[in-house]
N, C-alpha and C positions, 0 to 999 in steps of 0.2 A: 262731742260726737258729730261726725260729718254725715249729713243726709245725702247719700250718694245719688239718689234719684233726682233731687233738686240740683245737685252739682251737674249731673248729666244733662238735665233740661237747659241749664244756663250754658253749658258747653255747646250743645247743639244749636241753641239760639244764636250764640255768638258766631259760631262757624257759618251758619246759614246767612246771618246778617253780613258777615264779611264777604261771603261769596256773592251776595246780591250787589253789594256796593262795588266790589272790584269788577264783576262781570258787566254791570250796567255802565260803569265808567269806561272800561276797555272797549265795549261795543260802541259807546258814544264817540270815543276818539277815532275808532275805525270808520264809523259812518261819517264823521266830520272830514276825515281824510278822503274818503270816497267821493264826498260832495265837492271836492276841489278846494277845500279850505284847510289846508294842512297847517296845524298849529306849530308855529316856530317861536320858540321862547329863547330870547337872547339871555345867556347866562350872566348872572351878576358876578362881578369881580370881588373876590374875597382875598384878603391878604394871605390867608393860609390855604388857598386853593391848590389842589394837586395839579389840575390841568386848567389852563385858561384858553378859552376859544378866542381866536383872533378875529378882528373885523372881517378879514378876507375869508375865513372859514364860514362866518355867518352869512356873508353875501353869497358864497358858493352854495350853502344849504338853501337859502331863499331862491336862488336860481334853479336848483334841482326841483324844489317844490312847485315853482311856477311852471316848469317844463312838464312835470308829472300831471299837473292840473290841466294843461293843454291837451295831453295825450289821452285823457279820460274818454272811454267809449260811451259814457252815459249821456243821455239827452239832458236838456235843462230841467225837464220835469222830474226825471229820475234823481238828478242832483238835488233838487228842491226837497224831494221826499226823503233822501238820505240826510239832508240837513235838519229837517223836522224830526226825523228819527233820532238823530244825534242829540238834539236838545231834549227830546223826550227821555232818552237814556240818562242824561245829566240830571234831569228833574227827578227821575226815579232814584238815582244814586243819592241826591241831596235829601230827598224825603226819607230814605232809609237811614241816613245819618241823623237827621233831625228826630226821627222816631226813636232811634237808639238813645239819643240824648234825653228825650222826653222820658223814656223808660227808666233812665238812671236818676234824673233829678226832677222830673215833672211833678210828681206827687208832693215833693217837698216845697217846690215853688208855689204850687196851688194852695198848700196849707199856709205858707207865709203870706200870700195875698188874701187869704180868707175865703177862697173860692171852693175849698173842699171841706 
C-alpha cells in the first residue's frame, strides 16, 4: 500500500531542494561573471568526444571574457560585493546538497558511529 501523503511530501521536498540548488548555483555563476571573473573551463579531450574545442577557440573565449571584464560598468566595490555574493550562493548550494545527503544517510552513519 502506498502512502500518498508521504509520497507527496518527499516529492515536494525533492523538488524544492533541486530548485534551491540549481537557483543558488546559477545565481552564483551569474554574480561571478558580473564580478569580472568569468569561469572558463577548458574541456577535457575524450576519445569518443562529439566535438573537440581547439586551443584557438579556447584562446578566443578567454579573450572575449577578458574584454567583457574590462567593459564592466561596475565599480571595484560593486565587483567585490558581486564576488562575495557569488561565493555565498555557492555555499548555499553546497549546504543544500550536504543537507540532502545527511537526510538520506545521516541517521545511518550516526548509528554506525554510536552517536545516535
